[in-house]
N, C-alpha and C positions, 0 to 999 in steps of 0.2 A: 361330477367333474365335466366341464365343458369340452367341446371338441378341440379347441385351442389348447386347453390344459393337457388333454390326452396326447396331442401331437408333441407338445413340449416335453412331456414325461417320456414318451417313446424315444424322442431325439436324444434326451439326456442318457437314457439307458444304452442306446446304440453307441454314443460317443464314449461312454464309460467302458463298454466292452471293447471298443476299438483301441482305446488307450491301454487297457490291460494287455491286449494281444500284442501291441507294439512294444510294450515293456518286456513281455515274456519272450519276444523274438531275439532279444540281446542274449549273447552267451552268458551262461551262469558260471558258478565256481564249482570245483570239485568238493566233494564231501571229504571228511577226514578218513572215512572208510575207503573211499576210492584212492586217496593218496596212499594209505597203508597197503592197498592191493598192488599199486605200482611199485612200492618199495619191495613188497614180498616177491614180485615177479623178478626182481633183480637178484634175489638170493638163490644160491645153488641148492640142489636137493639135500646135500650133506648139511648145509647151514640150516635149512628148514627143519631138519631132524634134531638139532641141538636141544638138549633138555631145558625145558622152561623158556623156550624162545618166545619173546613178545616184542611188539612194536609199540613204543611209547611216544606220545605226542608231547613235545616241549616247546610249542610255538610261543612266540612272544611279540610284543609291540614293536620291537626293533626290526622285525622282518614280517610285516603284516600281509605281504603278498605270497608268503610261503608257509607251508607246514614244515616244521622241524621234527623229524622222526628219528628216534634212537632205537636201534635194534639191540636188545639185551638178552642174555641167557644165564642160566644157573651154572656158572663156571666155578667149580670148587677150588681151583688152583690159581686164580688170577682175576683179571678184570672181567666184569660182567658185561661190559660194552663190546658189542661185536662191530657196530658201525653207526655212523650218523649221516643223515640225508636231509636234503631240502627237496620239497615237491612244490612246484609252482601251482598256486590255487587256480589260476586262470587257464593254464595250458596242460598241466600234468607233466611238464618236463621234470626230469629227475636229476639231481646234482649231488655230488659228494659234499658233505659239510666239513670234510677234513682237507681235501685237496682243492686248492683254489681253481675255479673254473673247470672242474672235471664233470662234464655232463655224462651221465650213464645211460647207455642204450643197449638194446638187444632186440632180436626179432620178437621175443615174448613181450618185452616192455612196449615196443612200438605198437603191437597189436592191441594191447590193453589201453594204451594212450589213445589210439584211434577210436576205440569203442567209447571211452569216457568222453572224449571231445565231441563225438556225435551225440551222446546223451545230453551234454550240457549245451548243445547247439553251437559249437565252435567249428566253423568251416575251415578248410585248409587256408583259404585266403585271409580270413580273420586271424588265424594262428600266426601266419607270417608277419602280420602287422603288429601283433601284441607280444610276441615272444621276447623274452628279456634274459639277460645273464643272471646267474644266481647271486646271492648276497655277497659272497666272498670275492667275486670278480671286481677288479679295480681297473679303471681306465688306463690304457697304455699311453706312451708318449705319442703314438701314431694314430690315436683315435679311440673308439669304443673298445670295451673288453673283447678279447678274442677267446672263445671257448671251443675247445676241441671235443668232439664226441668220442668217448672211450668205450669201445665195445666190451660188454661183460657177458659171460656165459657163452 
């Protein structure tokens, strides 16, 4: 290979590496396990001890930006469904999938969200730019949906 060919090859390799680094610098998405962890952090100790407790993913094409997680347990006397939640795949925000615009938060949830956001490369500034209401929020007459944070635990 000539000197010119070697320089071109080296330049191509460097540009490819730079392009991959630029792409990886963008924030990623939460994994399903991270979303389940956030939902789990919202559950009380008593709830976490329910027999057969599990977190099931029922995400669908209607809400591609969110995981839909249903908490179920082995209830011998009634409904097996304990709760339904949306977790934003880009931010880790946790929402009730039953109560319209009910964002769920606590110190435990916020700490876990902070760790997950750091892991996926989402800065506080980027979070403020991309956060969005959950799928059940509808625009109000006075503008965008208004979501109130409801403390849990």
